[in-house]
N, C-alpha and C positions, 0 to 999 in steps of 0.2 A: 498537541494535545500532551498536557502534562498531568495528568492523574487520571485513575479510572474514574471517580465520581465524575469527572468533567466530560470523558468519553460516555458514559453513561447519560448524560444531559443531552450530550450530542446525537445519540442513537435514538433516545426517547421523541425529542424534538422533530426527528427527520420522520421518526413513525407517526408521530399524531398530525403531523401538517403536509408531509409527502406520501406516506403510505407505505413507507418501508420498512422491512421486518423488525426493525428496533435494535438485531444485533449486526456485529460481523460474520458474514458468510466463510465458513472454512471449508478444508474437504471431508464433506459428509456430515458436516456438523456445523453449528452454530458456536460461534466465539464468542464466550459470555464474560464479560469481566467478573472477576470473583477469588476469592484466595485459593480455588484449584488452578486458574490459568495464568502460573509463575510465567509461560512464555509471551502473552500478552502484556503482563507486567514489566518485564525485561525490555519488551519492545519500547514501552511507553516511555522507561527510564532511559533508554537509548534514542530517544527522538524518532522514533520509527513508525509513530502513528499520528498522522497529519491531517488537518481540516482545509477545506479549501470552499472559498464565497466565490459561486458563479458571477455576481456583478464584479467581481475585480478580475475575473477573468478574462470576461468578455472587455472591460475597459482597456486592461494590458492589450489584447489582441487587435482592438479596435485603433490603437494608436499606432501599428506598425502599419508604414506606407503600404499602400495598395491591399491589402488584409479585409476581407470581408468575414471573418469570422467572429461568428456570435452575432452578426446581423440578420440572420434568417430566424425569424420569428418562432418557426418549428422547431428550430434548434434548440434555444433557450428562450425560455417565455419570461426572463426577466423577475419570476417571482423569489428571487432571493434563494436560486437553485444553490445546493452545496455538494460537497461529496467528503467522504471520510477514507483515508486510504491507510492501510497498515500491514506490516510485514512481521511475522512471526516465523519461529524455527519449530515445525512439529517434527518432533523424534521418531515418531513412527514410521516417518517415511524411510523406508528402506531399499525400494528398485528405481528411486529416480536419480538425475544427476543432481539434484539439488533437495536439501529440506525446507527450502525457504517456501513462505505460502503469502502471495498479493491477495489482501481482501479488499475490496472497494465497496462502498455503498455511495450510490450517486443519484442524485433527482433530476438530472437532463443527461442528454448525449454529450453535450458541452464539458459540463462539470467529470464525467465520466471519462472520456478522452484525455482531459488535461491530466486525470489523475493516473490515469496508464501512462500518459507519456511522461510525467514527471516518475513514475516508479521505474520504467525504462531507461530514462537520461540524466538521472540528478546525480552527479558527481557527490554531492554533499550524501544522499541515501545511501551512494555506494560506500562512502567513507564510513559510515554508521553501522553501515550492514558489515563490514568488513571489523570494527571493533566489536560486536556484538558476536559475532562469528568465533573471532579469537578467544573470546571468554568461554562461550560453549564446548569449542575445543579443548582447550584447557580443562573444564571441568569434566568433560567425556574420560580424557586419558588421567584424570586425578582419580576417579570412580571407577576405572579400571577397564575402562572404554578403549577402542584399537586407536593409536595415535598415528596410523597408517593411511586413513583414511582421504581422499584427495582433499588438499588443501589449497583452495582456491585463490587463498591471500600471497600464497610463495610465489606464484606465477604471474602476481596482478600489478607490480610495479610498485608496491607501497612500501613505505618504509614500516618499522614494528611499531608505531602508532597508530598506522592506518591513515596516514598523508600520502597524497599524491595529488599532482596538477589536474589530472584526467584521470577517472573511476568509473566506470558505469557498474548498474547493480549485480548482484549475482542472477544466475535462472532462478526463476519464482514458479509456481504453478498459479493460476491467477484465478480467485472465485470471488465472483460479483453478485450483489442483491438482485434477485428475480422482478423487482418492482420495476426496474428500468425498461421502459418499452422498448422491445425489438423491432423498430420500424425498417423499412427495407433500406439498407445503402448505408445505416450506421455500423459504426464499427462493433457494438455491441451485438449485431445480429449475425457477423459473421463469425463470432466464437463458437466455440463448442459449449 
């Protein structure tokens, strides 16, 4: 996702066609693109807002030898299921290990779990998070904030440009749209 209008269009489509709320879920709020959401704007600029298409997820998973992921019709109905994954930094968070919030809007269990897996394991997402975190830390120091906060990038094995062969994303708080059915055995049903 490369712009706020594109994100709004995707969210509107998910609301109209799949019954989602039409916004990104945040911590005790909806994250609505607009002039007051500089955190979301920065995340878009740094490639931390992504869209997933369920049909490509199913075709990729069924190509793996012996994989039956995506073959269960109750798991993914094949109706163009999609997901949106967004990482933002919530500066109001002070009592947790990380200020990162991971928001997921998904229309099936498969796309939800794909987005969550990507959020937890993508080296590219990790590098993008490092770059944005460094900018935020620098801005906080310039604005008179404390520069003795935990600097997760210092011990992460990345260079000054955020490059690394392997890097996992920062810890984050997960928030997801409640339109995803909480069926027994699904990952979403196991989460608080």
